[in-house]
N, C-alpha and C positions, 0 to 999 in steps of 0.2 A: 404341281407336276407339269411336265411338258405336254402341250396340247397334241392330241392324236391327229389333228388335221394336217400335221407336217409329214405324216407317213407318205412316202413317195417323192418327197422333195429331192431334187437332183443337184449335184455339184460337179464342177468341171465343165469341159475337159481341161486338165492341167498337164503341162508337159515337163518332163525332167530328162535332161541329157546326162547320161551316165558317164562319169569320168573315171579313168583308170586309177588315178590317185585316190579318189573318194572310196573306190572299192577296196583298195589296199588299206587305207586308213580305217575303214570299218572293220576289216579282218584283224588289223592290229589291235584296235580297241576291244574287240571281242576275244583277243588273245588266241586267235586261231592261226596256227602256223602252217597249216596245210598249204603246200606250194601252189596248188591250183588257184588259190585266191590271191597270190602275190608275186609269183616267180614266172616271168614271161618265158624264159628259156624252157622251163619245165612244162608250162602250159602249152607251148608251141608243139610239143610232142604228143599232146593228147587229142582226143576226138574234137575238142572245142577249138584248138588252134590258138588260143589266147587265154589269159586269165578270165575267170568268171566271178560274178558277184556271189557272196554268200547268200543262201536263200533268205535269211532274215534281213538282208539289205533292202528287201521289199518295204520294210518299215520306213525307210528314207523317202521313197516316192509315195507310199500310201499315206504318210502323215500330211502331205499337202492337201489332200481331200478332206481329211478330218479337221485340219486347221481351218478350212473354209467353213465347215459346220460350226466349229467352236466360236468363230468370229461372226457368225451370221446375225446381222442386226434385226432380222425379222423374228427369229426364234428367241434371241436374247437369253441364252443359257447363263445361269449364274455359276461362273467357273469356280467360285469359292465353295460351292455346294456339289461340285461334280467330281466323281471318281472314275478312273479308268478301270473298269471291271474285268474285261477280258479282251484278248486279241487273238485272232485266228488267221492263218494264211493257208491257201491252197495253191501250189505251184504247178505250172504246166511246162515251162521251159526255162533254160538258163538265161541270165542277163549278162551281156558282154560290154566291154568298153565301147563308148560312142552310140550305144542303143539310145533311142529316144522313146521314153516311156510316157504314154498318155494315160492318165488316171481319170476315171469318172466314178461317181458314187451316188448313193441315195440313202435316205433314211428308210430303212427296211421295216422297222417296227418301233412302237412306243407302247409300253405297258407298265402296270403297277403291280407290286407285291408288297402288301402291308403299306407302310408309309414311305416306301422307296419307289422312285420312278426309274424306268430303264429305257434307254434309247439305243437302238441298234443301227449302226452305219455299215453298209456294205459297199466295197469298192471293187473296181475291175481295172486291171492294168494291161495295156496292149503295147507292143513294140511298134517301131516305125513301119513294119510290114503288115500291121493290123492283127498280128498273132496274139492270142491270149497268153500272157506271161504269168499272171497271178490274180487270184481273188483274195480279198481281205474282208474281215468282219470284226468290227470293234463294238463292244458293248460298254456303254457309259451308265453309271449309276448316279441318279439325281437325288440328293438327300433333301429332306424337309420341304418338299413342295415347291 
């Protein structure tokens, strides 16, 4: 199993500059046709003044931190034995084109249930103004020790 001594290990900061086309591509891939996610003219008439990212676009910038964890040479997770068990997001504000999102994260918990290990990664994303945009929590299942 994963050694509990890694609880508290931090990752980041990692920056992601949000591109308008990436936001549109994400909405298209998710088959979400709501105009606030892709139509500039429509969005200009809203309180936001521009298109906004779908809430689940957070997976794009949150994945950067979890990628650091998964590639961590100290911990050496066996990716063949790893399952993505759960993903949670808590949103605090919208993301707009040209926002620069800084992601930091940490290993929040490591525990066992039966012969399975669990590793919990928590991330925090802030925009260029330092405002909290999103918190994320990913739970990974480690099979077979």
